[in-house]
C-alpha positions in Angstrom: 101.8 83.3 104.4 102.7 81.0 106.7 105.6 82.2 109.2 106.8 79.6 112.4 109.2 81.0 114.5 110.9 79.1 117.1 107.8 77.2 118.5 107.7 74.8 121.4 105.5 72.1 122.5 105.4 69.8 125.5 102.9 67.3 126.2 101.5 67.4 129.7 103.5 64.2 130.3 106.6 66.5 129.8 107.7 65.4 126.3 108.7 67.6 123.9 106.9 67.6 121.0 108.2 70.1 119.1 111.3 72.0 119.8 112.7 75.2 118.2 110.5 74.8 114.9 111.1 77.8 112.7 109.7 77.8 108.6 107.8 79.9 106.3 105.8 79.0 103.4 105.1 81.8 100.7 101.3 82.3 99.2 101.2 79.8 96.5 103.3 77.5 97.6 103.2 73.8 98.3 104.8 72.2 101.0 105.0 68.0 102.3 105.1 67.7 106.1 106.7 64.3 106.3 108.7 62.4 109.1 108.5 58.7 111.3 105.3 58.3 113.8 105.6 60.2 116.6 108.2 63.1 114.7 105.3 65.8 115.7 103.7 66.4 112.0 99.9 66.0 113.6 101.2 68.5 116.7 102.5 71.1 113.9 99.4 71.2 112.3 97.1 71.2 115.5 99.5 74.2 116.5 98.9 75.9 113.0 95.2 75.3 113.2 95.3 76.8 116.7 94.1 73.5 118.6 97.2 73.1 120.8 99.2 76.3 121.4 102.5 76.7 121.6 104.6 76.9 124.8 106.6 79.6 123.5 107.5 81.1 119.7 105.3 82.5 117.3 103.0 81.5 114.5 101.4 84.4 111.9 99.2 83.7 109.3 98.8 86.3 107.1 100.4 89.0 109.4 98.0 87.9 112.2 99.9 86.2 115.2 98.0 83.4 116.6 97.1 83.9 119.9 93.4 83.0 121.4 92.1 86.5 120.9 92.7 85.7 116.7 91.6 81.9 116.5 88.9 83.1 114.6 90.2 84.7 111.9 93.0 82.4 111.8 90.8 79.7 111.2 88.7 81.4 108.6 92.1 81.5 106.6 93.1 77.9 107.4 91.6 74.2 107.1 93.1 71.3 108.4 91.5 67.5 106.7 92.5 64.5 108.6 94.1 61.6 106.7 91.5 58.9 107.8 87.9 60.2 106.6 86.3 58.6 109.5 87.8 61.2 111.8 86.3 63.7 109.5 83.1 66.2 111.1 80.1 66.1 108.8 76.9 68.5 108.5 74.1 67.2 109.0 72.4 69.2 106.5 73.4 70.3 103.1 72.3 74.1 103.6 74.9 74.3 106.2 77.5 74.2 104.1 79.8 77.1 102.7 81.6 76.4 99.3 84.1 78.5 98.2 83.8 77.3 94.8 82.2 78.3 91.8 79.0 76.3 92.7 76.3 76.9 95.4 74.3 74.4 97.8 71.6 74.4 95.2 73.7 73.0 92.3 74.6 69.9 93.9 
């Protein structure tokens, strides 16, 4: 379960990106985050994976609070795929992959 509770994020220039955002998503549910350019969608997602830390409020994933010391645990549970495939990071060798599918690197 993902819980966002009253998070606030400001950019370094002082512009508010997220202001008092709260919601929760139950396990097994799919959610679309839509909005105009500059509405804060990417900032919200970057906050959920801990790339951007909110100045206030709380984010919990599977009852683990998102904090600097829990980032590794959170990032084992949450992934993010960018819209533009050119923005992805790719591994140099297939042996480095960690597949969580019913296949292994040897079957590819």
